All heavy atoms as an XYZ file, in Angstrom:
915
protein
N       0.847     -1.181      0.000
C       0.000      0.000      0.000
C       0.892      1.243      0.000
O       1.819      1.350      0.776
C      -0.900     -0.009      1.243
C      -1.884      1.124      1.268
S      -2.928      1.182      2.758
C      -4.089     -0.111      2.422
N       0.594      2.176     -0.864
C       1.358      3.419     -0.921
C       1.062      4.269      0.303
O       0.000      4.151      0.909
C       0.974      4.209     -2.171
C       1.311      3.548     -3.470
C       0.858      4.445     -4.599
C       0.843      3.727     -5.902
N       0.284      4.539     -6.965
N       1.977      5.183      0.620
C       1.803      6.088      1.761
C       0.545      6.928      1.574
O      -0.256      7.069      2.481
C       3.041      7.000      1.949
C       4.279      6.187      2.296
C       2.777      8.061      3.004
C       4.222      5.492      3.639
N       0.340      7.473      0.389
C      -0.833      8.305      0.129
C      -2.111      7.500      0.324
O      -3.072      7.971      0.910
C      -0.784      8.898     -1.276
C      -1.922      9.846     -1.651
C      -1.955     11.049     -0.699
C      -1.783     10.320     -3.062
N      -2.113      6.266     -0.153
C      -3.281      5.416      0.022
C      -3.553      5.164      1.499
O      -4.686      5.145      1.939
C      -3.092      4.076     -0.700
C      -3.088      4.227     -2.203
O      -3.576      5.260     -2.692
O      -2.578      3.319     -2.874
N      -2.478      4.972      2.271
C      -2.625      4.727      3.703
C      -3.190      5.963      4.397
O      -4.098      5.861      5.214
C      -1.274      4.334      4.322
C      -1.372      4.070      5.795
C      -2.003      2.925      6.261
C      -0.860      4.972      6.707
C      -2.110      2.684      7.626
C      -0.960      4.739      8.070
C      -1.588      3.597      8.531
N      -2.678      7.142      4.051
C      -3.163      8.390      4.649
C      -4.649      8.583      4.320
O      -5.437      8.936      5.184
C      -2.353      9.583      4.151
C      -2.757     10.894      4.789
C      -1.916     12.043      4.293
C      -2.382     13.353      4.899
N      -1.646     14.494      4.382
N      -5.019      8.332      3.096
C      -6.418      8.443      2.682
C      -7.284      7.471      3.473
O      -8.369      7.830      3.933
C      -6.551      8.169      1.166
O      -5.716      9.086      0.471
C      -7.977      8.320      0.696
N      -6.812      6.259      3.654
C      -7.549      5.253      4.410
C      -7.720      5.689      5.866
O      -8.801      5.558      6.435
C      -6.827      3.909      4.331
C      -7.486      2.865      5.153
C      -8.582      2.119      4.818
C      -7.133      2.470      6.480
N      -8.914      1.276      5.861
C      -8.038      1.471      6.888
C      -6.128      2.855      7.363
C      -7.969      0.864      8.135
C      -6.054      2.254      8.599
C      -6.974      1.265      8.987
N      -6.668      6.219      6.471
C      -6.740      6.682      7.863
C      -7.757      7.811      7.988
O      -8.609      7.797      8.880
C      -5.350      7.136      8.385
C      -5.474      7.846      9.724
C      -4.411      5.949      8.498
N      -7.705      8.780      7.089
C      -8.643      9.913      7.120
C     -10.069      9.412      6.946
O     -10.969      9.820      7.679
C      -8.270     10.955      6.041
C      -6.979     11.667      6.452
C      -9.407     11.957      5.825
C      -6.380     12.552      5.378
N     -10.301      8.529      6.000
C     -11.643      7.978      5.759
C     -12.142      7.249      7.004
O     -13.300      7.391      7.390
C     -11.588      7.042      4.547
C     -12.890      6.401      4.241
C     -13.928      6.923      3.517
C     -13.331      5.100      4.662
N     -14.967      6.022      3.463
C     -14.627      4.901      4.164
C     -12.742      4.093      5.418
C     -15.355      3.740      4.390
C     -13.460      2.925      5.636
C     -14.749      2.769      5.134
N     -11.274      6.459      7.636
C     -11.648      5.705      8.831
C     -11.974      6.637      9.993
O     -12.963      6.425     10.707
C     -10.519      4.726      9.221
O     -10.250      3.876      8.100
C     -10.910      3.879     10.405
N     -11.177      7.675     10.177
C     -11.446      8.653     11.235
C     -12.766      9.385     10.982
O     -13.557      9.597     11.900
C     -10.296      9.656     11.350
C      -9.003      9.121     11.939
C      -7.882     10.142     11.766
C      -9.174      8.761     13.409
N     -12.992      9.785      9.745
C     -14.252     10.460      9.398
C     -15.448      9.577      9.731
O     -16.429     10.032     10.303
C     -14.292     10.790      7.902
C     -13.577     12.025      7.556
C     -14.584     13.093      7.198
N     -13.823     14.259      6.802
C     -14.015     15.455      7.288
N     -14.957     15.678      8.145
N     -13.273     16.456      6.912
N     -15.367      8.332      9.327
C     -16.455      7.387      9.564
C     -16.713      7.238     11.068
O     -17.859      7.242     11.511
C     -16.120      6.035      8.930
C     -17.260      5.058      8.933
C     -16.874      3.801      8.166
C     -17.970      2.772      8.261
N     -17.589      1.501      7.660
N     -15.642      7.141     11.844
C     -15.769      7.018     13.297
C     -16.361      8.286     13.911
O     -17.106      8.220     14.893
C     -14.413      6.713     13.919
N     -16.068      9.430     13.328
C     -16.536     10.702     13.894
C     -18.058     10.844     13.836
O     -18.636     11.608     14.598
C     -15.874     11.892     13.193
O     -16.421     12.112     11.916
N     -18.708     10.115     12.935
C     -20.166     10.193     12.844
C     -20.844      9.631     14.088
O     -21.986      9.942     14.367
C     -20.692      9.472     11.596
C     -20.263     10.132     10.302
C     -19.819      9.385      9.232
C     -20.296     11.513     10.152
C     -19.413      9.981      8.043
C     -19.899     12.124      8.975
C     -19.454     11.355      7.925
O     -19.066     11.952      6.768
N     -20.131      8.805     14.833
C     -20.685      8.223     16.058
C     -20.162      8.935     17.311
O     -20.416      8.486     18.422
C     -20.359      6.736     16.121
C     -21.022      5.973     15.001
C     -20.707      4.508     15.052
C     -21.372      3.830     13.861
N     -21.229      2.409     13.873
N     -19.416     10.013     17.139
C     -18.841     10.784     18.241
C     -19.975     11.473     19.011
O     -20.774     12.210     18.429
C     -17.854     11.786     17.663
C     -17.123     12.640     18.628
C     -17.175     13.994     18.697
C     -16.193     12.231     19.640
N     -16.341     14.450     19.677
C     -15.728     13.384     20.283
C     -15.723     10.991     20.067
C     -14.811     13.348     21.318
C     -14.808     10.953     21.096
C     -14.369     12.114     21.712
N     -20.067     11.212     20.308
C     -21.178     11.719     21.130
C     -21.354     13.238     21.068
O     -22.484     13.720     20.926
C     -21.007     11.251     22.574
N     -20.294     14.050     21.147
C     -20.495     15.500     21.053
C     -21.098     15.951     19.712
O     -21.830     16.943     19.653
C     -19.088     16.066     21.244
C     -18.399     15.055     22.094
C     -18.930     13.735     21.569
N     -20.820     15.212     18.648
C     -21.427     15.536     17.343
C     -22.936     15.341     17.424
O     -23.711     16.185     16.974
C     -20.823     14.638     16.257
C     -21.328     14.933     14.864
C     -20.701     13.935     13.876
N     -20.992     14.265     12.510
C     -22.094     13.903     11.860
N     -23.022     13.200     12.477
N     -22.275     14.243     10.597
N     -23.348     14.216     18.015
C     -24.774     13.933     18.183
C     -25.428     14.951     19.107
O     -26.567     15.367     18.891
C     -24.976     12.534     18.759
O     -24.437     11.575     17.889
N     -24.692     15.378     20.123
C     -25.198     16.385     21.056
C     -25.447     17.716     20.342
O     -26.469     18.366     20.555
C     -24.178     16.579     22.183
C     -24.621     17.495     23.284
C     -23.531     17.669     24.338
O     -22.760     16.725     24.569
O     -23.470     18.767     24.919
N     -24.535     18.107     19.461
C     -24.703     19.341     18.688
C     -25.932     19.242     17.788
O     -26.694     20.203     17.644
C     -23.456     19.614     17.858
N     -26.135     18.079     17.217
C     -27.299     17.848     16.364
C     -28.589     17.950     17.178
O     -29.546     18.605     16.763
C     -27.170     16.478     15.702
C     -27.996     16.176     14.479
C     -27.817     17.224     13.401
C     -27.635     14.812     13.927
N     -28.593     17.340     18.357
C     -29.772     17.417     19.240
C     -30.051     18.858     19.667
O     -31.201     19.272     19.753
C     -29.578     16.547     20.487
C     -29.943     15.101     20.296
C     -30.026     14.346     21.614
N     -28.812     14.425     22.418
C     -27.741     13.654     22.272
N     -27.731     12.725     21.332
N     -26.694     13.772     23.050
N     -29.004     19.621     19.922
C     -29.168     21.016     20.350
C     -29.806     21.878     19.266
O     -30.511     22.838     19.564
C     -27.817     21.625     20.720
O     -27.269     20.972     21.819
N     -29.535     21.545     18.018
C     -30.081     22.326     16.905
C     -31.483     21.878     16.509
O     -32.145     22.522     15.698
C     -29.158     22.229     15.698
N     -31.940     20.781     17.088
C     -33.254     20.237     16.744
C     -34.353     21.124     17.335
O     -34.329     21.454     18.503
C     -33.386     18.817     17.292
C     -34.652     18.138     16.859
C     -34.624     16.672     17.290
N     -35.851     16.049     16.878
C     -36.673     15.418     17.694
N     -36.389     15.293     18.965
N     -37.782     14.892     17.237
N     -35.288     21.505     16.485
C     -36.402     22.344     16.909
C     -37.676     21.521     17.052
O     -38.493     21.768     17.922
C     -36.676     23.477     15.889
C     -37.341     24.649     16.542
C     -35.422     23.940     15.200
N     -37.813     20.553     16.175
C     -38.992     19.693     16.159
C     -38.574     18.399     15.463
O     -37.477     18.318     14.898
C     -40.122     20.387     15.390
C     -41.502     19.821     15.717
O     -41.591     18.939     16.592
O     -42.484     20.258     15.093
N     -39.453     17.446     15.460
C     -39.133     16.175     14.820
C     -38.756     16.399     13.353
O     -39.560     16.892     12.557
C     -40.322     15.229     14.921
C     -40.013     13.870     14.390
C     -41.177     12.951     14.566
N     -40.812     11.651     14.042
C     -41.305     10.520     14.467
N     -42.225     10.508     15.402
N     -40.916      9.388     13.946
N     -37.523     16.052     13.015
C     -37.058     16.183     11.640
C     -36.732     17.593     11.210
O     -36.430     17.831     10.050
N     -36.756     18.567     12.128
C     -36.451     19.959     11.792
C     -35.315     20.490     12.666
O     -35.323     20.313     13.881
C     -37.676     20.857     11.985
C     -38.727     20.852     10.898
C     -39.873     21.779     11.277
C     -38.151     21.265      9.556
N     -34.378     21.155     12.024
C     -33.213     21.701     12.702
C     -33.034     23.160     12.300
O     -33.474     23.572     11.235
C     -31.959     20.901     12.327
C     -32.074     19.453     12.702
C     -32.729     18.542     11.861
C     -31.569     18.985     13.900
C     -32.855     17.214     12.215
C     -31.696     17.653     14.266
C     -32.341     16.779     13.415
O     -32.471     15.462     13.774
N     -32.361     23.912     13.150
C     -32.132     25.327     12.869
C     -30.692     25.531     12.415
O     -29.749     25.123     13.089
C     -32.405     26.166     14.117
C     -32.335     27.645     13.870
C     -32.753     28.413     15.104
C     -32.742     29.897     14.808
N     -33.187     30.661     15.966
N     -30.529     26.186     11.266
C     -29.212     26.492     10.727
C     -28.553     27.548     11.617
O     -29.157     28.575     11.925
C     -29.335     27.010      9.298
S     -27.751     27.545      8.586
N     -27.307     27.300     12.010
C     -26.582     28.222     12.888
C     -26.204     29.516     12.177
O     -25.977     30.539     12.827
C     -25.330     27.551     13.428
N     -26.149     29.510     10.860
C     -25.739     30.700     10.114
C     -26.923     31.598      9.737
O     -26.934     32.785     10.054
C     -24.981     30.298      8.859
N     -27.929     31.037      9.101
C     -29.035     31.860      8.600
C     -30.296     31.764      9.450
O     -31.213     32.560      9.288
C     -29.348     31.504      7.148
S     -30.071     29.862      6.918
N     -30.351     30.769     10.335
C     -31.511     30.611     11.208
C     -32.705     29.922     10.573
O     -33.728     29.729     11.215
N     -32.556     29.521      9.320
C     -33.642     28.846      8.605
C     -33.875     27.459      9.194
O     -32.949     26.790      9.637
C     -33.252     28.745      7.124
C     -34.303     28.148      6.219
C     -33.891     28.244      4.752
C     -33.075     27.044      4.376
N     -32.767     26.960      2.940
N     -35.117     27.006      9.206
C     -35.441     25.649      9.632
C     -35.227     24.715      8.456
O     -35.701     24.976      7.344
C     -36.879     25.563     10.130
C     -37.195     26.346     11.401
C     -38.642     26.114     11.814
C     -36.262     25.986     12.533
N     -34.504     23.633      8.716
C     -34.139     22.703      7.650
C     -34.429     21.266      8.069
O     -34.445     20.949      9.244
C     -32.641     22.845      7.281
C     -31.781     22.799      8.544
C     -32.391     24.096      6.489
C     -30.296     22.861      8.311
N     -34.658     20.436      7.071
C     -34.897     19.009      7.312
C     -33.554     18.285      7.428
O     -32.519     18.796      6.997
C     -35.714     18.408      6.172
C     -37.116     18.966      6.097
C     -37.868     18.352      4.956
C     -39.268     18.961      4.880
N     -40.026     18.455      3.746
N     -33.613     17.100      7.984
C     -32.418     16.293      8.215
C     -31.568     16.119      6.956
O     -30.350     16.210      7.000
C     -32.835     14.936      8.779
C     -31.673     14.177      9.363
O     -30.631     14.744      9.672
N     -31.847     12.885      9.515
N     -32.205     15.878      5.821
C     -31.475     15.644      4.578
C     -30.869     16.921      3.996
O     -30.060     16.853      3.087
C     -32.384     14.981      3.539
C     -32.748     13.561      3.904
C     -33.583     12.900      2.843
C     -33.908     11.475      3.259
N     -34.659     10.757      2.240
N     -31.263     18.073      4.530
C     -30.765     19.356      4.019
C     -29.665     19.950      4.884
O     -29.196     21.040      4.626
C     -31.931     20.355      3.945
C     -33.067     19.921      3.068
C     -34.319     20.769      3.249
O     -34.442     21.485      4.262
O     -35.184     20.712      2.366
N     -29.248     19.245      5.917
C     -28.280     19.825      6.848
C     -26.893     19.218      6.712
O     -26.719     18.143      6.155
C     -28.774     19.706      8.292
C     -28.875     18.336      8.963
C     -27.535     17.838      9.456
C     -29.832     18.425     10.131
N     -25.924     19.966      7.231
C     -24.540     19.490      7.318
C     -24.063     19.765      8.735
O     -24.271     20.863      9.251
C     -23.668     20.214      6.308
N     -23.465     18.768      9.358
C     -22.849     18.974     10.662
C     -21.429     19.428     10.357
O     -20.628     18.679      9.818
C     -22.857     17.690     11.517
C     -22.222     17.948     12.862
C     -24.280     17.168     11.686
N     -21.154     20.676     10.672
C     -19.912     21.326     10.272
C     -19.023     21.603     11.477
O     -19.526     21.905     12.560
C     -20.264     22.647      9.572
C     -19.053     23.409      9.120
O     -18.384     22.934      8.183
O     -18.759     24.475      9.702
N     -17.728     21.508     11.285
C     -16.780     21.887     12.323
C     -16.613     23.409     12.294
O     -16.343     23.968     11.238
C     -15.418     21.226     12.091
C     -15.409     19.774     12.399
N     -15.843     18.827     11.507
C     -15.040     19.107     13.515
C     -15.725     17.635     12.062
N     -15.244     17.772     13.286
N     -16.780     24.049     13.430
C     -16.615     25.500     13.511
C     -15.190     25.860     13.098
O     -14.974     26.748     12.280
C     -16.926     26.011     14.938
C     -16.658     27.496     15.052
C     -18.367     25.692     15.325
N     -14.217     25.163     13.675
C     -12.818     25.333     13.281
C     -12.501     24.202     12.311
O     -12.645     23.026     12.665
C     -11.886     25.259     14.512
C     -12.208     26.387     15.485
C     -10.421     25.302     14.077
C     -11.502     26.290     16.813
N     -12.099     24.533     11.085
C     -11.828     23.486     10.100
C     -10.815     22.458     10.617
O      -9.868     22.814     11.328
C     -11.256     24.247      8.907
C     -11.746     25.643      9.079
C     -11.832     25.871     10.554
N     -11.018     21.223     10.247
C     -10.124     20.146     10.679
C      -8.711     20.399     10.155
O      -7.735     20.285     10.882
C     -10.644     18.770     10.212
C     -12.004     18.487     10.850
C      -9.653     17.676     10.555
C     -12.714     17.290     10.283
N      -8.617     20.759      8.903
C      -7.331     21.131      8.308
C      -7.329     22.651      8.188
O      -8.199     23.223      7.532
C      -7.140     20.473      6.920
C      -5.863     20.946      6.269
C      -7.151     18.962      7.042
N      -6.360     23.282      8.831
C      -6.265     24.741      8.833
C      -6.121     25.261      7.402
O      -5.195     24.861      6.693
C      -5.051     25.171      9.666
C      -4.998     26.663      9.889
O      -5.058     27.419      8.901
O      -4.890     27.065     11.059
N      -7.027     26.147      6.954
C      -6.957     26.638      5.570
C      -5.667     27.403      5.260
O      -5.203     27.397      4.132
C      -8.159     27.569      5.440
C      -9.026     27.299      6.603
C      -8.184     26.673      7.663
N      -5.080     28.041      6.258
C      -3.859     28.822      6.029
C      -2.597     27.970      6.109
O      -1.671     28.152      5.339
C      -3.757     29.958      7.045
C      -4.837     31.008      6.879
C      -4.697     32.087      7.919
C      -5.813     33.119      7.769
N      -5.718     34.173      8.791
N      -2.563     27.028      7.052
C      -1.354     26.235      7.290
C      -1.390     24.864      6.639
O      -0.362     24.223      6.485
C      -1.131     26.059      8.795
C      -0.897     27.361      9.520
C      -0.738     27.122     10.995
C      -0.588     28.420     11.762
N      -0.532     28.196     13.208
N      -2.579     24.381      6.315
C      -2.702     23.037      5.772
C      -2.640     22.004      6.878
O      -2.858     22.311      8.050
N      -2.305     20.781      6.518
C      -2.196     19.690      7.491
C      -1.021     19.993      8.408
O       0.101     20.211      7.956
C      -1.986     18.360      6.766
C      -1.863     17.181      7.680
C      -2.988     16.524      8.133
C      -0.620     16.733      8.105
C      -2.895     15.421      8.983
C      -0.504     15.638      8.947
C      -1.644     14.986      9.387
N      -1.269     19.986      9.731
C      -0.214     20.289     10.695
C       0.411     18.993     11.203
O       1.584     18.737     10.985
C      -0.769     21.149     11.855
C      -1.304     22.476     11.299
C       0.286     21.381     12.915
C      -2.131     23.288     12.250
N      -0.387     18.185     11.880
C       0.062     16.880     12.358
C      -1.177     16.067     12.738
O      -2.284     16.598     12.797
C       1.039     16.997     13.534
C       0.462     17.733     14.728
O      -0.734     17.556     15.048
O       1.208     18.493     15.370
N      -0.980     14.774     12.984
C      -2.109     13.899     13.283
C      -2.795     14.270     14.587
O      -4.013     14.163     14.702
C      -1.679     12.433     13.304
C      -1.476     11.904     11.921
C      -0.306     11.581     11.324
C      -2.488     11.676     10.931
N      -0.512     11.163     10.032
C      -1.853     11.203      9.768
C      -3.871     11.824     10.911
C      -2.540     10.882      8.609
C      -4.566     11.488      9.747
C      -3.904     11.029      8.621
N      -2.031     14.692     15.598
C      -2.642     15.064     16.879
C      -3.626     16.216     16.704
O      -4.744     16.185     17.220
C      -1.570     15.449     17.909
C      -0.774     14.249     18.381
O      -1.286     13.116     18.280
O       0.370     14.451     18.851
N      -3.213     17.235     15.956
C      -4.081     18.387     15.693
C      -5.302     17.960     14.883
O      -6.429     18.357     15.184
C      -3.302     19.489     14.945
O      -2.146     19.825     15.711
C      -4.152     20.721     14.718
N      -5.071     17.151     13.866
C      -6.150     16.674     13.008
C      -7.215     15.941     13.838
O      -8.408     16.238     13.743
C      -5.573     15.741     11.933
C      -6.559     15.318     10.880
C      -6.724     16.073      9.721
C      -7.330     14.170     11.029
C      -7.632     15.689      8.743
C      -8.236     13.781     10.058
C      -8.376     14.535      8.925
O      -9.286     14.163      7.966
N      -6.764     15.018     14.683
C      -7.688     14.225     15.495
C      -8.376     15.090     16.545
O      -9.579     14.972     16.774
C      -6.955     13.023     16.124
C      -6.577     12.039     15.016
C      -7.810     12.351     17.196
C      -5.606     10.959     15.429
N      -7.630     15.987     17.188
C      -8.218     16.872     18.195
C      -9.313     17.753     17.580
O     -10.356     17.971     18.170
C      -7.118     17.730     18.839
C      -7.566     18.516     20.029
C      -6.435     19.244     20.773
N      -5.453     19.900     19.922
C      -4.220     19.425     19.677
N      -3.829     18.288     20.198
N      -3.390     20.087     18.899
N      -9.065     18.251     16.373
C     -10.071     19.093     15.710
C     -11.268     18.283     15.225
O     -12.399     18.746     15.258
C      -9.442     19.852     14.544
C      -8.543     20.975     15.006
C      -7.990     21.729     13.843
N      -7.218     22.874     14.285
C      -6.662     23.733     13.462
N      -6.794     23.588     12.150
N      -5.976     24.745     13.937
N     -11.034     17.069     14.753
C     -12.133     16.241     14.264
C     -13.031     15.790     15.415
O     -14.244     15.808     15.305
C     -11.616     15.020     13.508
C     -12.759     14.163     12.979
S     -12.221     12.805     11.957
C     -11.824     13.657     10.452
N     -12.420     15.398     16.522
C     -13.175     14.901     17.670
C     -13.252     15.971     18.755
O     -12.796     15.770     19.877
C     -12.539     13.606     18.188
C     -12.620     12.483     17.200
C     -11.568     12.208     16.342
C     -13.767     11.710     17.100
C     -11.642     11.174     15.421
C     -13.861     10.677     16.179
C     -12.796     10.411     15.334
N     -13.834     17.094     18.398
C     -13.954     18.224     19.320
C     -15.210     18.069     20.186
O     -15.994     17.147     20.000
C     -14.007     19.525     18.534
S     -15.359     19.599     17.340
N     -15.409     19.004     21.092
C     -16.604     19.012     21.923
C     -17.810     19.490     21.130
O     -17.677     19.951     19.989
N     -18.971     19.422     21.733
C     -20.220     19.798     21.048
C     -20.179     21.240     20.551
O     -20.724     21.561     19.492
C     -21.410     19.582     21.973
N     -19.517     22.128     21.292
C     -19.455     23.526     20.878
C     -18.570     23.723     19.646
O     -18.601     24.780     19.017
C     -18.946     24.404     22.021
O     -17.622     24.030     22.357
N     -17.810     22.708     19.275
C     -16.970     22.773     18.084
C     -17.701     22.399     16.811
O     -17.141     22.461     15.721
N     -18.975     22.025     16.947
C     -19.808     21.677     15.787
C     -20.907     22.705     15.611
O     -21.361     23.317     16.579
C     -20.469     20.307     15.990
C     -19.523     19.151     16.003
C     -19.134     18.574     17.198
C     -19.025     18.623     14.824
C     -18.269     17.501     17.237
C     -18.155     17.543     14.841
C     -17.770     16.985     16.051
N     -21.336     22.879     14.388
C     -22.496     23.713     14.108
C     -23.321     23.034     13.018
O     -22.785     22.338     12.179
C     -22.087     25.121     13.687
C     -21.251     25.182     12.424
C     -20.770     26.578     12.111
O     -21.226     27.545     12.690
N     -19.837     26.695     11.183
N     -24.614     23.253     13.090
C     -25.513     22.687     12.094
C     -25.797     23.786     11.068
O     -26.242     24.867     11.424
C     -26.829     22.206     12.752
C     -26.538     21.260     13.931
C     -27.740     21.558     11.718
C     -25.623     20.100     13.634
N     -25.497     23.490      9.819
C     -25.701     24.446      8.736
C     -26.574     23.821      7.655
O     -26.532     22.601      7.445
C     -24.363     24.838      8.097
C     -23.321     25.507      8.970
C     -22.038     25.720      8.182
C     -23.825     26.817      9.524
N     -27.334     24.665      6.965
C     -28.059     24.161      5.800
C     -27.000     23.913      4.707
O     -26.043     24.675      4.592
C     -29.139     25.134      5.348
S     -28.640     26.837      5.102
N     -27.173     22.827      3.966
C     -26.188     22.481      2.930
C     -26.057     23.604      1.906
O     -24.956     23.928      1.475
C     -26.577     21.190      2.223
C     -26.373     19.956      3.061
C     -26.587     18.698      2.205
N     -26.607     17.510      3.015
C     -25.513     16.844      3.384
N     -24.350     17.276      3.025
N     -25.609     15.762      4.135
N     -27.210     24.132      1.494
C     -27.240     25.225      0.506
C     -28.018     26.372      1.116
O     -29.144     26.157      1.568
C     -27.909     24.762     -0.786
C     -27.165     23.670     -1.502
C     -27.925     23.237     -2.734
C     -27.235     22.056     -3.395
N     -27.959     21.561     -4.542
N     -27.504     27.523      1.209
C     -26.198     27.953      0.730
C     -25.118     28.005      1.811
O     -23.943     28.100      1.504
C     -26.473     29.356      0.225
C     -27.494     29.892      1.188
C     -28.360     28.688      1.530
N     -25.488     27.956      3.091
C     -24.550     28.249      4.183
C     -23.301     27.361      4.197
O     -22.179     27.873      4.244
C     -25.263     28.205      5.529
S     -26.533     29.481      5.681
N     -23.475     26.043      4.144
C     -22.308     25.158      4.182
C     -21.480     25.298      2.917
O     -20.247     25.323      2.964
C     -22.732     23.696      4.391
C     -21.571     22.797      4.639
N     -21.074     21.971      3.681
C     -20.806     22.615      5.743
C     -20.035     21.306      4.174
N     -19.857     21.686      5.429
N     -22.141     25.440      1.783
C     -21.420     25.624      0.520
C     -20.574     26.895      0.560
O     -19.427     26.897      0.121
C     -22.394     25.718     -0.653
C     -22.883     24.389     -1.138
C     -23.777     24.529     -2.373
O     -24.374     25.582     -2.602
N     -23.869     23.470     -3.140
N     -21.144     27.977      1.091
C     -20.419     29.252      1.160
C     -19.225     29.165      2.103
O     -18.142     29.652      1.788
C     -21.359     30.376      1.597
C     -22.362     30.757      0.542
C     -23.419     31.737      1.036
O     -23.341     32.190      2.197
O     -24.328     32.047      0.243
N     -19.419     28.538      3.252
C     -18.318     28.402      4.217
C     -17.185     27.571      3.617
O     -16.018     27.933      3.706
C     -18.809     27.756      5.519
C     -17.707     27.609      6.564
C     -18.241     27.015      7.845
C     -17.154     26.940      8.897
N     -16.388     25.729      8.887
N     -17.539     26.477      2.965
C     -16.547     25.616      2.331
C     -15.813     26.354      1.219
O     -14.593     26.251      1.099
C     -17.224     24.347      1.778
O     -17.899     23.687      2.859
C     -16.225     23.398      1.153
N     -16.538     27.126      0.426
C     -15.927     27.888     -0.673
C     -14.929     28.916     -0.123
O     -13.837     29.085     -0.678
C     -17.003     28.576     -1.506
N     -15.290     29.585      0.970
C     -14.373     30.558      1.582
C     -13.106     29.875      2.073
O     -12.001     30.387      1.889
C     -15.059     31.275      2.748
C     -16.077     32.287      2.322
C     -16.776     32.895      3.521
C     -17.952     33.762      3.092
N     -18.744     34.229      4.231
N     -13.261     28.715      2.706
C     -12.095     27.972      3.200
C     -11.215     27.512      2.041
O      -9.986     27.578      2.132
C     -12.540     26.775      4.040
C     -13.146     27.177      5.363
C     -13.833     26.035      6.098
O     -13.827     24.882      5.598
O     -14.383     26.288      7.182
N     -11.808     27.082      0.949
C     -11.028     26.671     -0.232
C     -10.252     27.849     -0.807
O      -9.107     27.707     -1.219
C     -11.951     26.091     -1.310
C     -12.287     24.668     -1.098
C     -12.925     24.048     -2.340
N     -13.511     22.787     -1.984
C     -14.793     22.479     -2.108
N     -15.631     23.340     -2.636
N     -15.239     21.302     -1.727
N     -10.901     29.005     -0.847
C     -10.258     30.210     -1.368
C      -9.051     30.590     -0.510
O      -7.985     30.922     -1.037
C     -11.266     31.365     -1.420
C     -10.787     32.568     -2.183
C     -10.379     32.266     -3.612
O     -11.077     31.495     -4.299
O      -9.343     32.810     -4.053
N      -9.203     30.526      0.792
C      -8.086     30.808      1.701
C      -6.966     29.803      1.464
O      -5.790     30.168      1.387
C      -8.560     30.770      3.180
C      -9.518     31.927      3.456
C      -7.374     30.817      4.131
C     -10.251     31.826      4.787
N      -7.340     28.531      1.326
C      -6.351     27.466      1.080
C      -5.549     27.753     -0.183
O      -4.333     27.624     -0.210
C      -7.075     26.124      0.951
C      -6.505     25.060      1.822
C      -7.292     23.758      1.759
N      -7.935     23.552      3.047
C      -9.230     23.466      3.255
N     -10.067     23.526      2.252
N      -9.709     23.293      4.461
N      -6.250     28.151     -1.252
C      -5.587     28.449     -2.528
C      -4.600     29.598     -2.377
O      -3.492     29.550     -2.882
C      -6.617     28.820     -3.597
C      -7.331     27.666     -4.209
C      -8.290     28.168     -5.270
C      -9.231     27.101     -5.748
N     -10.228     27.644     -6.698
N      -5.030     30.654     -1.686
C      -4.192     31.831     -1.485
C      -2.909     31.495     -0.733
O      -1.830     31.937     -1.099
C      -4.951     32.908     -0.703
C      -5.181     34.150     -1.513
C      -5.884     35.196     -0.720
N      -7.179     34.667     -0.285
C      -7.889     35.135      0.713
N      -7.461     36.147      1.391
N      -9.036     34.605      1.037
N      -3.032     30.716      0.324
C      -1.875     30.389      1.150
C      -1.019     29.291      0.542
O       0.159     29.194      0.852
C      -2.302     30.047      2.573
C      -2.580     31.282      3.375
C      -3.839     31.868      3.348
C      -1.582     31.889      4.111
C      -4.092     33.034      4.060
C      -1.823     33.050      4.836
C      -3.092     33.616      4.800
O      -3.337     34.766      5.504
N      -1.600     28.467     -0.309
C      -0.843     27.403     -0.959
C       0.154     27.984     -1.952
O       1.226     27.451     -2.164
C      -1.805     26.432     -1.663
C      -1.166     25.135     -2.051
C      -2.199     24.176     -2.588
C      -1.566     22.830     -2.861
N      -2.546     21.854     -3.301
N      -0.197     29.122     -2.557
C       0.652     29.755     -3.547
C       1.900     30.379     -2.921
O       2.871     30.636     -3.596
C      -0.124     30.820     -4.315
C      -1.184     30.246     -5.225
C      -1.953     31.334     -5.927
C      -3.073     30.735     -6.769
N      -3.859     31.766     -7.443
N       1.852     30.641     -1.612
C       2.987     31.310     -0.955
C       4.114     30.375     -0.648
O       4.057     29.231     -0.595
C       2.517     31.975      0.345
C       1.625     33.150      0.061
C       1.230     33.824      1.342
C       0.348     35.021      1.018
N       0.015     35.794      2.155
């Protein structure tokens, strides 16, 4: 197995495990307004389960510095409930992700 393949596998495995992380579920419960309805932390719109994204307030990979080390990566991925926010997929999560990508591009060129 190549190193890149191994790194990808580790990241995929950690991501999969993070879906069962109790603070993530707690953040989801906190945003729940009614059965099947959640409140977007950015725009305040009520959204259905299929329309939401559980987002890390602080990106797992720093947009300015990139990948720092595994300890930082894991600490950011498995943060407390306050480290998560519930966003509507469109447009709030898309916009946040686009901004982070733009920052990444700017700093990658340096």
